[in-house]
DRENFI-272989 format. One record per residue: residue in three letters; x, z, y of N, C-alpha, C in turn. Coordinates in steps of 0.05 Angstrom, whole numbers, plus 5000, padded with zeros to 4 digits. Atoms other than C-alpha are relative to their C-alpha. Layout:
BEGIN
ALAXZYXZYXZY
...
***
This chain:
BEGIN
MET498349825008253831562087502750085004
LYS497849934992259431882096501750144967
TRP499049865013265332222045502850165020
GLN498249814994270932682061502950064973
PHE497449825017278332792018501749995004
TYR498049944986283233082027503150034984
TYR497950055029291133001983503050185022
LYS497249914994297933361995501749764992
ALA497750305002302832742009501250104992
TYR497649935011309232801986502249734997
GLY498350184997315732442000500149895036
ASP498550074977318532052065496949865015
PRO502250184990312431862112499349714999
LYS499450354998314631132125499449874977
LEU499750075023315231052052497350084989
LEU502150065015308131322039498549885011
GLY501950294991305130802084499549804982
GLU500050315015308130262040498649954978
VAL501850045035305730541976497849955011
LEU502449864986298730722011500249675000
PHE500750414992299229872031500949904975
LEU498950225032302029641961497450104971
ALA503549925024295730031925498349875011
PHE501450364988291729641969499649904984
LYS500050385011293629121951498949944970
ARG500250025029293729241880496850004978
ILE503850045021285929371871499149875025
ASN500550414984285428711919498849834964
ASN500650245020281228381862499050184977
TYR499749725024281429051810496749804982
SER502950015005275428811769500150024960
ASP500349905026272529141702496649894995
GLN502350045003265329161664498650195004
TYR500649774991260829541687496750014999
PRO502950085011252429751666497950025030
ILE499650124986249229381721496450165002
ASP502649925003241029741735498049835013
VAL502350094987236029311757496950124996
ALA504449905003228629491780500049894965
GLY502450015023224629561722501149884967
HIS499850035026228529441670503750165003
GLY497549945013235329761641502149915003
PRO495750154993242729721654500349774989
HIS497950165015246029171642502549945004
TRP496549934983253329031628501549755014
GLY499450354954256228551698503150104999
ILE498850054995262628511721499250055023
ARG498849914978265328961781502349945007
LYS497350054993269928711827499749985030
ILE499149904962273528991890500949825007
LEU499550164982275128701947501050075012
VAL499249834988280429011999500649805025
GLN498550164966282228752067500850095021
PRO499949954976285229142118499449895023
LEU502550064984281729082175501549925022
GLU498350204972287628842224500849784977
LYS499650295016286528192197501749844995
ARG499250204999291527902231503749944987
LYS497850085023297028092182498649934971
GLN501450305016296727652131501150154967
PHE500749885029294528122065501649954978
GLU497550065030298427802010501850035009
LEU496050165000304427542044502050435009
VAL498149754982306528342072500050114960
ASP498649855020310728651998502150065013
GLU499049965010317028702024500850185032
ILE499749774974318028852102497549995009
PHE501249864987313429322129500550045036
PRO499249864970310929552200503650215008
SER497949755009316430202218498050255000
ASN501549755005309830592217496949884991
ALA502449995016306130302171498850204986
ILE501949745011300930992151498049875022
GLU500650084980299130782226498049724995
GLU500450225009299230122218496849944989
TYR500550155026295929972163497050134990
ASN500249885005291030522168496350024991
VAL502650105007283530162155499349854999
TYR500150165020281429872099496549844994
ASP502650155019274929412073499349984982
ILE500549875020272429532016498049844984
LYS502150065003267829031990500250024960
ILE499850005038265529151912497749904992
GLN502250175001261228601883500450134965
TYR501049925035256828631820497849854982
SER501850195023253628111774500049954978
TYR499750155031251927871702498749874998
PRO501650354991249727321682497650104967
ARG501449975015244127271644499849754997
LYS501350275005240526691601502049794998
GLY497850215007248126371592500049875038
LYS498949944982246826351679500450225020
LYS498349834978248126711739497850215002
GLY501749654986244227441748499950045014
TYR499649774988243627901784503050055028
ALA497350004988248827981840498050185025
THR500049844989249428521886502450095021
GLN497349784995255028871928499150315017
ASP500749774984255929481963503650005011
TYR497450144997260929492022500650465012
TYR498949765006265430152041503049895024
ARG497549944969270130292112502050304994
VAL497549895011276230732085501349985035
SER498649954989280030982139502550364995
ILE497149765012286831432130500850195022
HIS499849844969288632042178502650164988
TYR497549755009296132322165501950125009
ASN498549614981298133032191502850084996
PRO498350025008305732902189499750394998
GLU497949824993307633702202498650164975
GLU499749865020302233892148498949884973
GLN500850215025302533352103497549944981
ILE502749895022295533292091499749655010
LEU501850334987292032502086496450105002
LEU503049974997285632552106498449724988
PHE502350275014281031892060497950045013
ASP503749834997273931872099499149615002
PHE501450124999269931382073496749945008
VAL502049994977263731122116498049744972
ARG501850235004258030702064499149765023
ARG501150214976256830032111496949954996
ARG501750125022252429722057498249884977
GLY500850015022248529721991499850274988
LEU500749785010246830271947501350244998
GLY498649915008253130571925500550114982
ARG499549855028253830541861502350024984
THR497949945016260430561854501050275020
SER499249864989263231181881503250015007
PRO498049934993268531331931502750114995
MET498149935006273031791895501049794957
PHE500050115018272531211843502249725001
ILE499750234997275930821882502550145007
LEU499049824994280631351894502150024981
SER498449875027283131531824500749744991
LEU497950245002285330761828501750025020
LEU499849864992287730911875503850145002
GLU498349845024292931471850502049854976
GLU499350085017293231091789502749785006
LYS499750104981296030481835503350105010
ILE496849764987301930981872501150134972
THR498349745022303631361804501449654990
GLU499450255013304230501773504049855034
ILE497650104982308930371839502150104996
ALA498449705006312831011834501849884982
TYR498950135028314830691769502449805005
GLU498650344997316530011783503349905021
ARG498350014978320730121845501450285016
GLU499549734991325930681857500450105025
GLU499249844959325430761938498350104995
TYR502149985002319130971922498350244972
ARG501349635017319431631865499150165011
ASP500249874991319732031907496850045023
VAL502049994980313031951947496750044979
ALA502049935007306432201912498450045014
ILE500149784980300232521928498250164991
ALA501249885020296032971900496550235018
ARG502650014994288233161909499850285014
LEU500549774997286533741941497150135004
THR502749915004280634241937499850105026
VAL500049764976276734521992498050155004
CYS502149845003273035031995498650115017
***
């Protein structure tokens, strides 16, 4: 299954690529409580954990924080996202499953439009790509408040009719 989301980008494209990279990095290892549906039973409260990895695995995702390539928005434009779900059952490890997404980012500099292309590679899609994008928006805002050089960088969701 495939989803596409359009965003208007504001700010310098070089800085936009850096902020997107840092936002995906912050989403990595995000976890929260999540109601997990189990066949034949009602939902059980468990843990949802999101793991993000750039497709370009030669780059050290954890180590890149200050020195970015000259065109980060093109070099870091594909990410693999794995979402793990689990809940404890009677004190033991219980039900566990995963969803896999691949997100590609395309940037049109003339119109300043970002396209996020999500493809579900495996799993039932318990977590919507919109949830991941809302986390991404939140992390971009956090980064802009924390670092002065990124204050002019922002994205806004576009409604496509």
